[in-house]
Phi, psi and omega in degrees: 000134183285152178283125180301326183294314181294322176301316180293319175302316181297319176299315177299316183296319180297324177284328186277321192294326176293326179291322177296322175296322176302311180295323181295316178297319178297325180293336180276342190295313183295315175303320180296317177301317178298321179296317182287320180298327179292351181257356176274163173296147181055054186300327182297321179294313185281330175295315179293319181294319181283308184282343183254341184228300188300305184292314177300318179295316178300321178291319179292320182294323181279350188309317180298345184260348189301319189278009177293343178294313176297317182295317178298320179294321185279327195251339187280072181267340184207181182298309178304317180298315181298317183293320181294313177295320178301313180295319181300312184291327176296317178294310176297316179294323177298314178301311181295325174298317176299323179293318179301312179295325177297324178285316187284329189246013184226169177303344179303327179303310180298321180298318182281307191283319186272304184286315188271315180275332176068042180287153177299146187302322180293346181271340193301307186283318173304319181294320180299313181296317180300317181294324179295320178297327185280008182311314185289352189304310191294311182295321179299314176303311185300311179297317178303310183290326174298315182288327175297322180295323176293322179290323180296323180300328182264004175077018184259054190286341179300330179296331180291314178300319177298316178301315179296321177300315177297317180299315176300315180299315181295314180300316179298323179296315180295316176301314181295314177298320182293322179291326184282318192232353184267126181261001182276193182293144183295330183299326181297311179299315179300308180295322178295319179296316181294311185293315180294323177300316179292319178298316180293318180294330174293320175298315179298318179300323176297316179296316182293329191273349185303316176298319177296323179296314177301318180295317179295318186289337183273354179289141175298143182298115181235335188278321186058033182294129180255164177297320178296322177293322177296319176295318177299325177288319193270327186301318178296326180291321182293332179286339185294314177295325177300314181291323174298317178297325180295337178285339186292309178294336178294315177299310179306315182295321181289321180295325183290349185249009181249170176300150181057047187293310184299315178299316183298315181291328177290318184279330186308305181296326181294313181293320180296321179293321177297314180290334177298321179301319181281331179279335187296326178294334174284323178299325185292343185285340185298314180292333177294321180293316183303314184287325190254342184292338173300340177269111190307319186290350180269350187297307180300313175302321177298317176302313181296317183297319178298316180295319177295322177293318180299314182293320180294313184288320174297320179294320181293317178292330174296313177305320175295323180289326183267005179241172178290356181299324180298313181293326178298317182296311183286326182281309191266306186292307181282338176073028181283152170297154186309313182293325175290322179296320178296322179293322180292321179298319177293320176298332181300330181289337171271319183289344179294346178279343187298316180298340185297324189276329189306310183296321183291319178294321176298320180295311181292312179302316180299320176294319181289317179298317183297330176271001179079009180272054190287344178298324181293330176298313182295319180301317182297318179293325175298316177297325172301315180295322181291316181297315180298313181296326182295313178297316178299325178292322177298311181300318178292326182287330181282312181064024184247352186240146175302139184304322182301316182289323180291320177298321177290318176297324179297318183290316181301314181296318178301318178292326176297311182300316181298318181291321182295319179295317178300317180296315179307313186279327184276338185303316177301322179291315175307313182294323179294313190267346179291000000 
């Protein structure tokens, strides 16, 4: 007779691994774009235009729609709820697309990019063109994540991984063809690959999700979800990515004012990209918790899975730190100069704690979102920003430590504060349903 605990863990794993694969593939997309852009003429201009203006602005504009995945997973319980969320995402996505067009096609672009950000003049026009090409990005992301939530509710997460794999393959094809045969600016190829990949993935998700949509719409009406309740549920969630994104320029500004500023700014994205791969599989766990935690018998297995995932990802990164693999990664794969590679290896000993928090935050967030207590998720991100800012402030006032190490310590401390707040708010729910 099978062990119920091991059976539950197997169920969690089957639901989780396609989502983790999707996050992993998404983490590879930007490095691949950077590799291709570096092989076009004037790579420094187009790398700066895409990585410094086009992608960050597109990400900020789409930020309010990112959390629709959690909302869809939690709320799409019946036909009326599905229709309400579908109309909501079309409306919100349309408004944000209009905002994107307003920035990309009007003098507002010059106000933001030239006057506010003060980017160098060679970057301005390539970035403008790239941002215009990225116009369909926001609505496509919103529709894709909404449909993914519906699919997660019916347990068909393998379709999500398949959709992301097709997207990456299409983006790679466009990047490869552009590199082989396109004589124009690299920013055109990069923006076209990103926008087209997301649009095609959204279309695929609609095709994949049709059986799940029929299943949800055939459910008896149980939620009675109103528009006001949806707004109250979603607004705190929408604020969380905006607050998280707001800390990024804060960290960059602090690093630029500390010792070894140039070296720290050069190593920061390389180290961040590496740790994101390990953290991403923990991010994928949140929707699994939202989908399964209403079943009381799944709570303990979910807790065990979170602990195991945290130990595995942190352990793998630790193995990398204590072996020559870390030096190989930073020297050969990332192509850092020897002194920068040595700095990155040292920073990895601080960064290896980052994957530890992701599964636990996903576990606590999932419990809170499933109960509709989304305000606590926003509060936790606020405390992360406060904790991070406090450490950066100490580092700036002392002026004795390299910015890279202060920045990493700030992120670790912020995540500790955020996780503790989430634990405090989610523990009563855990105790009740356990």
